[in-house]
N, CA, C and O atoms as a Tinker XYZ file with bonds, in Angstrom:
   352  protein
     1  N    -10.646000  -14.159000   22.933000    73     2
     2  CA    -9.785000  -13.638000   21.898000    64     1     3
     3  C    -10.188000  -14.288000   20.574000    63     2     4     5
     4  O    -10.419000  -15.496000   20.508000    81     3
     5  N    -10.265000  -13.487000   19.542000    73     3     6
     6  CA   -10.635000  -13.976000   18.219000    64     5     7
     7  C     -9.488000  -13.705000   17.262000    63     6     8     9
     8  O     -9.034000  -12.567000   17.140000    81     7
     9  N     -9.013000  -14.753000   16.576000    73     7    10
    10  CA    -7.980000  -14.609000   15.568000    64     9    11
    11  C     -8.649000  -14.153000   14.277000    63    10    12    13
    12  O     -9.584000  -14.798000   13.801000    81    11
    13  N     -8.185000  -13.063000   13.717000    73    11    14
    14  CA    -8.786000  -12.526000   12.498000    64    13    15
    15  C     -7.978000  -12.866000   11.252000    63    14    16    17
    16  O     -7.920000  -12.075000   10.311000    81    15
    17  N     -7.360000  -14.031000   11.246000    73    15    18
    18  CA    -6.578000  -14.475000   10.093000    64    17    19
    19  C     -7.499000  -14.714000    8.895000    63    18    20    21
    20  O     -8.679000  -15.027000    9.049000    81    19
    21  N     -6.936000  -14.559000    7.720000    73    19    22
    22  CA    -7.698000  -14.807000    6.505000    64    21    23
    23  C     -7.805000  -16.292000    6.219000    63    22    24    25
    24  O     -7.212000  -17.107000    6.925000    81    23
    25  N     -8.556000  -16.647000    5.190000    73    23    26
    26  CA    -8.814000  -18.053000    4.885000    64    25    27
    27  C     -7.657000  -18.779000    4.204000    63    26    28    29
    28  O     -7.615000  -20.009000    4.230000    81    27
    29  N     -6.722000  -18.058000    3.599000    73    27    30
    30  CA    -5.648000  -18.725000    2.864000    64    29    31
    31  C     -4.364000  -18.792000    3.671000    63    30    32    33
    32  O     -4.150000  -18.001000    4.590000    81    31
    33  N     -3.511000  -19.749000    3.316000    73    31    34
    34  CA    -2.182000  -19.852000    3.919000    64    33    35
    35  C     -1.237000  -18.957000    3.124000    63    34    36    37
    36  O     -1.188000  -19.033000    1.896000    81    35
    37  N     -0.499000  -18.122000    3.817000    73    35    38
    38  CA     0.400000  -17.188000    3.152000    64    37    39
    39  C      1.832000  -17.460000    3.563000    63    38    40    41
    40  O      2.134000  -17.604000    4.748000    81    39
    41  N      2.700000  -17.530000    2.591000    73    39    42
    42  CA     4.122000  -17.727000    2.818000    64    41    43
    43  C      4.796000  -16.367000    2.936000    63    42    44    45
    44  O      4.608000  -15.506000    2.076000    81    43
    45  N      5.576000  -16.166000    3.989000    73    43    46
    46  CA     6.298000  -14.908000    4.159000    64    45    47
    47  C      7.246000  -14.689000    2.989000    63    46    48    49
    48  O      7.397000  -13.566000    2.508000    81    47
    49  N      7.882000  -15.760000    2.531000    73    47    50
    50  CA     8.800000  -15.653000    1.384000    64    49    51
    51  C      8.051000  -15.187000    0.132000    63    50    52    53
    52  O      8.518000  -14.306000   -0.589000    81    51
    53  N      6.882000  -15.791000   -0.115000    73    51    54
    54  CA     6.105000  -15.423000   -1.305000    64    53    55
    55  C      5.598000  -13.978000   -1.205000    63    54    56    57
    56  O      5.620000  -13.246000   -2.194000    81    55
    57  N      5.146000  -13.572000   -0.030000    73    55    58
    58  CA     4.694000  -12.194000    0.144000    64    57    59
    59  C      5.846000  -11.212000   -0.057000    63    58    60    61
    60  O      5.664000  -10.157000   -0.665000    81    59
    61  N      7.024000  -11.553000    0.449000    73    59    62
    62  CA     8.199000  -10.691000    0.256000    64    61    63
    63  C      8.541000  -10.582000   -1.223000    63    62    64    65
    64  O      8.878000   -9.501000   -1.707000    81    63
    65  N      8.456000  -11.691000   -1.939000    73    63    66
    66  CA     8.736000  -11.662000   -3.380000    64    65    67
    67  C      7.721000  -10.787000   -4.116000    63    66    68    69
    68  O      8.086000  -10.041000   -5.025000    81    67
    69  N      6.456000  -10.876000   -3.725000    73    67    70
    70  CA     5.419000  -10.051000   -4.364000    64    69    71
    71  C      5.645000   -8.572000   -4.070000    63    70    72    73
    72  O      5.494000   -7.736000   -4.961000    81    71
    73  N      6.004000   -8.240000   -2.829000    73    71    74
    74  CA     6.310000   -6.848000   -2.509000    64    73    75
    75  C      7.531000   -6.375000   -3.288000    63    74    76    77
    76  O      7.572000   -5.237000   -3.755000    81    75
    77  N      8.526000   -7.251000   -3.428000    73    75    78
    78  CA     9.695000   -6.905000   -4.230000    64    77    79
    79  C      9.315000   -6.556000   -5.653000    63    78    80    81
    80  O      9.845000   -5.601000   -6.221000    81    79
    81  N      8.402000   -7.321000   -6.236000    73    79    82
    82  CA     7.934000   -7.022000   -7.602000    64    81    83
    83  C      7.270000   -5.644000   -7.663000    63    82    84    85
    84  O      7.476000   -4.892000   -8.615000    81    83
    85  N      6.467000   -5.318000   -6.633000    73    83    86
    86  CA     5.800000   -4.017000   -6.615000    64    85    87
    87  C      6.800000   -2.870000   -6.531000    63    86    88    89
    88  O      6.528000   -1.768000   -7.009000    81    87
    89  N      7.955000   -3.128000   -5.923000    73    87    90
    90  CA     8.992000   -2.105000   -5.813000    64    89    91
    91  C     10.021000   -2.205000   -6.933000    63    90    92    93
    92  O     10.946000   -1.395000   -6.995000    81    91
    93  N      9.872000   -3.192000   -7.821000    73    91    94
    94  CA    10.822000   -3.347000   -8.913000    64    93    95
    95  C     12.188000   -3.805000   -8.456000    63    94    96    97
    96  O     13.198000   -3.502000   -9.092000    81    95
    97  N     12.223000   -4.541000   -7.341000    73    95    98
    98  CA    13.490000   -5.020000   -6.786000    64    97    99
    99  C     13.325000   -6.462000   -6.357000    63    98   100   101
   100  O     12.229000   -6.876000   -5.977000    81    99
   101  N     14.404000   -7.236000   -6.413000    73    99   102
   102  CA    14.293000   -8.621000   -5.943000    64   101   103
   103  C     14.231000   -8.677000   -4.416000    63   102   104   105
   104  O     14.826000   -7.847000   -3.729000    81   103
   105  N     13.518000   -9.645000   -3.909000    73   103   106
   106  CA    13.474000   -9.872000   -2.460000    64   105   107
   107  C     14.544000  -10.898000   -2.116000    63   106   108   109
   108  O     14.671000  -11.914000   -2.798000    81   107
   109  N     15.299000  -10.644000   -1.082000    73   107   110
   110  CA    16.330000  -11.570000   -0.641000    64   109   111
   111  C     15.907000  -12.201000    0.672000    63   110   112   113
   112  O     15.835000  -11.524000    1.697000    81   111
   113  N     15.630000  -13.491000    0.642000    73   111   114
   114  CA    15.265000  -14.232000    1.843000    64   113   115
   115  C     16.394000  -15.201000    2.146000    63   114   116   117
   116  O     16.842000  -15.931000    1.262000    81   115
   117  N     16.852000  -15.212000    3.373000    73   115   118
   118  CA    17.913000  -16.133000    3.758000    64   117   119
   119  C     17.329000  -17.284000    4.550000    63   118   120   121
   120  O     16.251000  -17.170000    5.133000    81   119
   121  N     18.040000  -18.382000    4.566000    73   119   122
   122  CA    17.575000  -19.542000    5.320000    64   121   123
   123  C     16.478000  -20.287000    4.584000    63   122   124   125
   124  O     16.178000  -20.011000    3.422000    81   123
   125  N     15.897000  -21.223000    5.278000    73   123   126
   126  CA    14.839000  -22.043000    4.696000    64   125   127
   127  C     13.658000  -22.096000    5.653000    63   126   128   129
   128  O     13.804000  -21.896000    6.859000    81   127
   129  N     12.502000  -22.366000    5.102000    73   127   130
   130  CA    11.310000  -22.490000    5.924000    64   129   131
   131  C     11.472000  -23.658000    6.893000    63   130   132   133
   132  O     12.060000  -24.685000    6.552000    81   131
   133  N     10.956000  -23.492000    8.077000    73   131   134
   134  CA    11.009000  -24.547000    9.077000    64   133   135
   135  C      9.979000  -25.625000    8.737000    63   134   136   137
   136  O      8.919000  -25.308000    8.197000    81   135
   137  N     10.268000  -26.881000    9.039000    73   135   138
   138  CA     9.300000  -27.937000    8.728000    64   137   139
   139  C      8.020000  -27.849000    9.566000    63   138   140   141
   140  O      6.992000  -28.400000    9.174000    81   139
   141  N      8.070000  -27.165000   10.713000    73   139   142
   142  CA     6.857000  -26.998000   11.518000    64   141   143
   143  C      6.368000  -25.559000   11.358000    63   142   144   145
   144  O      7.009000  -24.613000   11.816000    81   143
   145  N      5.243000  -25.421000   10.714000    73   143   146
   146  CA     4.712000  -24.099000   10.399000    64   145   147
   147  C      3.968000  -23.511000   11.589000    63   146   148   149
   148  O      3.351000  -24.230000   12.375000    81   147
   149  N      4.040000  -22.182000   11.706000    73   147   150
   150  CA     3.245000  -21.459000   12.691000    64   149   151
   151  C      2.025000  -20.924000   11.957000    63   150   152   153
   152  O      2.112000  -19.925000   11.244000    81   151
   153  N      0.901000  -21.581000   12.130000    73   151   154
   154  CA    -0.311000  -21.232000   11.392000    64   153   155
   155  C     -1.346000  -20.610000   12.310000    63   154   156   157
   156  O     -1.380000  -20.886000   13.509000    81   155
   157  N     -2.185000  -19.771000   11.735000    73   155   158
   158  CA    -3.287000  -19.168000   12.462000    64   157   159
   159  C     -4.591000  -19.763000   11.964000    63   158   160   161
   160  O     -4.777000  -19.946000   10.761000    81   159
   161  N     -5.482000  -20.061000   12.877000    73   159   162
   162  CA    -6.787000  -20.602000   12.516000    64   161   163
   163  C     -7.817000  -19.504000   12.724000    63   162   164   165
   164  O     -8.124000  -19.142000   13.859000    81   163
   165  N     -8.346000  -18.979000   11.637000    73   163   166
   166  CA    -9.287000  -17.872000   11.705000    64   165   167
   167  C    -10.739000  -18.289000   11.612000    63   166   168   169
   168  O    -11.592000  -17.449000   11.326000    81   167
   169  N    -11.058000  -19.575000   11.848000    73   167   170
   170  CA   -12.433000  -20.049000   11.646000    64   169   171
   171  C    -13.462000  -19.309000   12.498000    63   170   172   173
   172  O    -14.538000  -18.972000   12.002000    81   171
   173  N    -13.154000  -19.050000   13.768000    73   171   174
   174  CA   -14.113000  -18.340000   14.620000    64   173   175
   175  C    -14.361000  -16.932000   14.091000    63   174   176   177
   176  O    -15.505000  -16.479000   14.043000    81   175
   177  N    -13.312000  -16.249000   13.699000    73   175   178
   178  CA   -13.461000  -14.914000   13.122000    64   177   179
   179  C    -14.314000  -14.937000   11.865000    63   178   180   181
   180  O    -15.117000  -14.032000   11.640000    81   179
   181  N    -14.144000  -15.972000   11.041000    73   179   182
   182  CA   -14.936000  -16.087000    9.807000    64   181   183
   183  C    -16.409000  -16.294000   10.138000    63   182   184   185
   184  O    -17.283000  -15.714000    9.493000    81   183
   185  N    -16.682000  -17.125000   11.146000    73   183   186
   186  CA   -18.079000  -17.362000   11.541000    64   185   187
   187  C    -18.724000  -16.101000   12.110000    63   186   188   189
   188  O    -19.887000  -15.809000   11.832000    81   187
   189  N    -17.961000  -15.358000   12.905000    73   187   190
   190  CA   -18.513000  -14.161000   13.543000    64   189   191
   191  C    -18.652000  -12.979000   12.587000    63   190   192   193
   192  O    -19.648000  -12.258000   12.625000    81   191
   193  N    -17.657000  -12.784000   11.735000    73   191   194
   194  CA   -17.601000  -11.566000   10.923000    64   193   195
   195  C    -17.632000  -11.799000    9.419000    63   194   196   197
   196  O    -17.691000  -10.836000    8.654000    81   195
   197  N    -17.595000  -13.043000    8.979000    73   195   198
   198  CA   -17.531000  -13.344000    7.553000    64   197   199
   199  C    -16.091000  -13.343000    7.060000    63   198   200   201
   200  O    -15.171000  -12.953000    7.779000    81   199
   201  N    -15.918000  -13.779000    5.843000    73   199   202
   202  CA   -14.581000  -13.817000    5.259000    64   201   203
   203  C    -14.124000  -12.398000    4.928000    63   202   204   205
   204  O    -14.952000  -11.511000    4.720000    81   203
   205  N    -12.823000  -12.184000    4.878000    73   203   206
   206  CA   -12.310000  -10.846000    4.534000    64   205   207
   207  C    -12.824000  -10.394000    3.170000    63   206   208   209
   208  O    -12.903000  -11.182000    2.227000    81   207
   209  N    -13.168000   -9.122000    3.085000    73   207   210
   210  CA   -13.669000   -8.574000    1.816000    64   209   211
   211  C    -12.547000   -8.043000    0.936000    63   210   212   213
   212  O    -12.749000   -7.803000   -0.255000    81   211
   213  N    -11.363000   -7.859000    1.517000    73   211   214
   214  CA   -10.228000   -7.317000    0.773000    64   213   215
   215  C     -9.259000   -8.457000    0.468000    63   214   216   217
   216  O     -8.774000   -9.108000    1.393000    81   215
   217  N     -8.969000   -8.711000   -0.807000    73   215   218
   218  CA    -8.035000   -9.788000   -1.146000    64   217   219
   219  C     -6.594000   -9.430000   -0.784000    63   218   220   221
   220  O     -6.239000   -8.260000   -0.641000    81   219
   221  N     -5.786000  -10.460000   -0.643000    73   219   222
   222  CA    -4.385000  -10.284000   -0.250000    64   221   223
   223  C     -3.650000   -9.371000   -1.221000    63   222   224   225
   224  O     -2.848000   -8.542000   -0.792000    81   223
   225  N     -3.903000   -9.505000   -2.510000    73   223   226
   226  CA    -3.230000   -8.658000   -3.500000    64   225   227
   227  C     -3.481000   -7.177000   -3.255000    63   226   228   229
   228  O     -2.567000   -6.364000   -3.391000    81   227
   229  N     -4.707000   -6.819000   -2.895000    73   227   230
   230  CA    -5.023000   -5.418000   -2.605000    64   229   231
   231  C     -4.320000   -4.954000   -1.341000    63   230   232   233
   232  O     -3.835000   -3.824000   -1.278000    81   231
   233  N     -4.262000   -5.818000   -0.335000    73   231   234
   234  CA    -3.539000   -5.475000    0.893000    64   233   235
   235  C     -2.073000   -5.194000    0.597000    63   234   236   237
   236  O     -1.492000   -4.256000    1.142000    81   235
   237  N     -1.472000   -6.021000   -0.278000    73   235   238
   238  CA    -0.066000   -5.799000   -0.644000    64   237   239
   239  C      0.112000   -4.459000   -1.340000    63   238   240   241
   240  O      1.101000   -3.767000   -1.098000    81   239
   241  N     -0.823000   -4.082000   -2.198000    73   239   242
   242  CA    -0.747000   -2.772000   -2.858000    64   241   243
   243  C     -0.823000   -1.647000   -1.830000    63   242   244   245
   244  O     -0.062000   -0.683000   -1.909000    81   243
   245  N     -1.732000   -1.764000   -0.870000    73   243   246
   246  CA    -1.855000   -0.740000    0.170000    64   245   247
   247  C     -0.596000   -0.659000    1.025000    63   246   248   249
   248  O     -0.139000    0.428000    1.377000    81   247
   249  N     -0.043000   -1.825000    1.354000    73   247   250
   250  CA     1.186000   -1.850000    2.158000    64   249   251
   251  C      2.329000   -1.194000    1.390000    63   250   252   253
   252  O      3.090000   -0.410000    1.957000    81   251
   253  N      2.452000   -1.512000    0.100000    73   251   254
   254  CA     3.507000   -0.911000   -0.721000    64   253   255
   255  C      3.355000    0.609000   -0.773000    63   254   256   257
   256  O      4.342000    1.335000   -0.659000    81   255
   257  N      2.128000    1.090000   -0.945000    73   255   258
   258  CA     1.901000    2.539000   -0.958000    64   257   259
   259  C      2.297000    3.174000    0.369000    63   258   260   261
   260  O      2.907000    4.243000    0.397000    81   259
   261  N      1.943000    2.507000    1.473000    73   259   262
   262  CA     2.291000    3.022000    2.801000    64   261   263
   263  C      3.810000    3.056000    2.976000    63   262   264   265
   264  O      4.363000    4.021000    3.504000    81   263
   265  N      4.479000    1.986000    2.524000    73   263   266
   266  CA     5.936000    1.926000    2.655000    64   265   267
   267  C      6.626000    3.006000    1.823000    63   266   268   269
   268  O      7.673000    3.525000    2.212000    81   267
   269  N      6.040000    3.335000    0.690000    73   267   270
   270  CA     6.618000    4.395000   -0.148000    64   269   271
   271  C      6.446000    5.767000    0.502000    63   270   272   273
   272  O      7.219000    6.684000    0.224000    81   271
   273  N      5.458000    5.911000    1.347000    73   271   274
   274  CA     5.143000    7.210000    1.947000    64   273   275
   275  C      5.638000    7.338000    3.370000    63   274   276   277
   276  O      6.839000    7.453000    3.614000    81   275
   277  N      4.718000    7.317000    4.298000    73   275   278
   278  CA     5.006000    7.608000    5.709000    64   277   279
   279  C      6.017000    6.659000    6.327000    63   278   280   281
   280  O      6.756000    7.058000    7.228000    81   279
   281  N      6.071000    5.432000    5.876000    73   279   282
   282  CA     6.963000    4.454000    6.499000    64   281   283
   283  C      8.346000    4.389000    5.862000    63   282   284   285
   284  O      9.157000    3.550000    6.253000    81   283
   285  N      8.632000    5.238000    4.905000    73   283   286
   286  CA     9.915000    5.164000    4.201000    64   285   287
   287  C     11.097000    5.258000    5.155000    63   286   288   289
   288  O     12.143000    4.659000    4.904000    81   287
   289  N     10.945000    6.000000    6.244000    73   287   290
   290  CA    12.053000    6.158000    7.190000    64   289   291
   291  C     12.345000    4.876000    7.965000    63   290   292   293
   292  O     13.382000    4.784000    8.622000    81   291
   293  N     11.454000    3.888000    7.903000    73   291   294
   294  CA    11.639000    2.637000    8.646000    64   293   295
   295  C     12.468000    1.603000    7.881000    63   294   296   297
   296  O     12.772000    0.542000    8.426000    81   295
   297  N     12.831000    1.885000    6.655000    73   295   298
   298  CA    13.512000    0.883000    5.829000    64   297   299
   299  C     14.800000    0.368000    6.454000    63   298   300   301
   300  O     15.187000   -0.772000    6.198000    81   299
   301  N     15.462000    1.163000    7.254000    73   299   302
   302  CA    16.725000    0.736000    7.841000    64   301   303
   303  C     16.519000   -0.232000    9.004000    63   302   304   305
   304  O     17.487000   -0.820000    9.486000    81   303
   305  N     15.297000   -0.409000    9.458000    73   303   306
   306  CA    15.014000   -1.283000   10.591000    64   305   307
   307  C     15.068000   -2.747000   10.192000    63   306   308   309
   308  O     14.702000   -3.116000    9.076000    81   307
   309  N     15.526000   -3.567000   11.109000    73   307   310
   310  CA    15.548000   -5.017000   10.892000    64   309   311
   311  C     14.147000   -5.569000   11.164000    63   310   312   313
   312  O     13.528000   -5.191000   12.159000    81   311
   313  N     13.638000   -6.445000   10.312000    73   311   314
   314  CA    12.264000   -6.925000   10.437000    64   313   315
   315  C     12.112000   -8.123000   11.363000    63   314   316   317
   316  O     11.036000   -8.304000   11.932000    81   315
   317  N     13.111000   -8.926000   11.535000    73   315   318
   318  CA    13.135000  -10.104000   12.423000    64   317   319
   319  C     12.033000  -11.116000   12.125000    63   318   320   321
   320  O     11.454000  -11.680000   13.054000    81   319
   321  N     11.735000  -11.355000   10.859000    73   319   322
   322  CA    10.752000  -12.379000   10.509000    64   321   323
   323  C     11.207000  -13.773000   10.944000    63   322   324   325
   324  O     10.386000  -14.670000   11.140000    81   323
   325  N     12.524000  -13.945000   11.093000    73   323   326
   326  CA    13.041000  -15.268000   11.435000    64   325   327
   327  C     12.845000  -15.601000   12.907000    63   326   328   329
   328  O     13.050000  -16.751000   13.296000    81   327
   329  N     12.464000  -14.656000   13.727000    73   327   330
   330  CA    12.299000  -14.898000   15.163000    64   329   331
   331  C     11.026000  -15.691000   15.412000    63   330   332   333
   332  O      9.949000  -15.307000   14.956000    81   331
   333  N     11.152000  -16.806000   16.142000    73   331   334
   334  CA     9.994000  -17.658000   16.428000    64   333   335
   335  C      9.735000  -17.818000   17.912000    63   334   336   337
   336  O      8.762000  -18.462000   18.305000    81   335
   337  N     10.606000  -17.233000   18.756000    73   335   338
   338  CA    10.431000  -17.422000   20.193000    64   337   339
   339  C      9.777000  -16.220000   20.869000    63   338   340   341
   340  O      9.622000  -16.210000   22.090000    81   339
   341  N      9.393000  -15.212000   20.095000    73   339   342
   342  CA     8.743000  -14.039000   20.656000    64   341   343
   343  C      9.700000  -13.011000   21.221000    63   342   344   345
   344  O      9.255000  -11.986000   21.740000    81   343
   345  N     11.001000  -13.250000   21.138000    73   343   346
   346  CA    11.993000  -12.304000   21.648000    64   345   347
   347  C     12.564000  -11.494000   20.496000    63   346   348   349
   348  O     13.359000  -12.008000   19.709000    81   347
   349  N     12.174000  -10.259000   20.393000    73   347   350
   350  CA    12.622000   -9.398000   19.321000    64   349   351
   351  C     13.698000   -8.485000   19.824000    63   350   352
   352  O     14.219000   -7.667000   19.066000    81   351
């Protein structure tokens, strides 16, 4: 199994805030980050395939466009980002 994580550390809170800016709305995050982070190590993927060619900012733009279109009906769904035990 190869983890295809990117080279940078990304905060879910920061990504939510950036998506909120793209939608012209504030992002509301409840709770606080846990002191023990769940991180992905993508070093093997980087060695095998190289670093990602698409920057995170572009991915966020693509995600926002997708959410505005085909995924608009999913907005009522709960995202469960706070779940850490794998039980959704």
